[in-house]
C-alpha positions, 0 to 999 in steps of 0.5 A: 429567296428560298424556294417554297417547296424543297421536296426535290431534295428529299426529306428526313424527318428526324423525329415523329411518332405513331399516328402520323401518316407514313412517309411518302418522301424521304425518311422518318425516325419513328420513336416509341415512348413506352411498352404500349407502343414498341411493338407497333413501332417495329411493325410500322417500320417492317412494313416499309423495309426496302421502300426507299424513299419512304423508309421508316427507322424504328426507335424504342425507348422509355420517355421520361413522362412514362417512367412512373407508369412503367412496369417492373419488366420494362427494362427486360422487355426493351433490352430483348427487343433491342437485341432482336431488332435493329432499332435505336434508343428513344425517345428517352431523356430528362424532363424536369418541367414539373416540380413533382417529377421523379428526377432520380427515376428519370435519370436511372432510366436514361442512364440505362438506355444510354448504356444500351446505346453504347453497348449495342452501338445504336443511335439515341434520340434524347428528350430534354426539358428544363434539364440541360445542365443535368443532361450535359452532366449525364452525357459526360459521365456516361459518354455520348453514344458513338453510333449517333445521338441527337436532342430532339425538338431542341429548346435550349439556349445558344450556349447549350447548343454550342456545348452539345454540338461540341460534344458530338450531338446533333440538334433537331428543331421542330415546328416551334420555329414557326411560332411567334416570340421564339427568339432564343430558339431562333438564336440557337438555330443560328449557331448550329453547325450545318453538319449537326442540324436536323429538322423534325415534325414531332407531330402533325406538322408540315416538315416542308414548312419547318424546312422553309422557315429554318432556311429563311432564318439561316439565309440559305435555299430551302432545297439546299437545307433539305438536302443537308439535313437529309444527309445529316440524318442518314449519318446520325442514324446510319446504324439503322439503315444498313 
């Protein structure tokens, strides 16, 4: 039986946003989504510099939901911030859940951010919803950023999970694991290699509960899984921890 409290191993929250409490144990990957929050993400991260455990790792990106409202200067602003701060790219990606989504605009924004991740040697946090085939195509065309890449809140099939991890990506699972009826998600969790697995809150979720449930599903002690995902997170986002 996995222990109910894995906190002794330390936590690594692979994806969260502003509005959540600052980390008190372990590390948080804090993702921006638009011009409106990039400055606040950097400010929050700067306030935690040197405070391990409790380090906040900043990520700046244009979320696919925010592409339609982005200003004409978003790319210029984002590139300038990335060149002047040690931040990763994200949250960025593709979301084709709605029929009226501007797929071409999303793809153009995502390609640009992937290229910055390559050029500036920064990790990237990817959002993907109902766009798995196109995501894989773009990653093959642009290349998986060498500094590290993860798909956050993974919701694809076991086959997609295998494909992405074989391409070198990390896969992060959220509190969706705690919801009933998510058999496909649990099947995907089962096929992820231990050195490619990350866990996250993506909101106000309890990371300890996510760890305990993931550990139960994988048949390992929660403390062991907490330590492993912390190690994986530090490896994936090492460029932000220098």
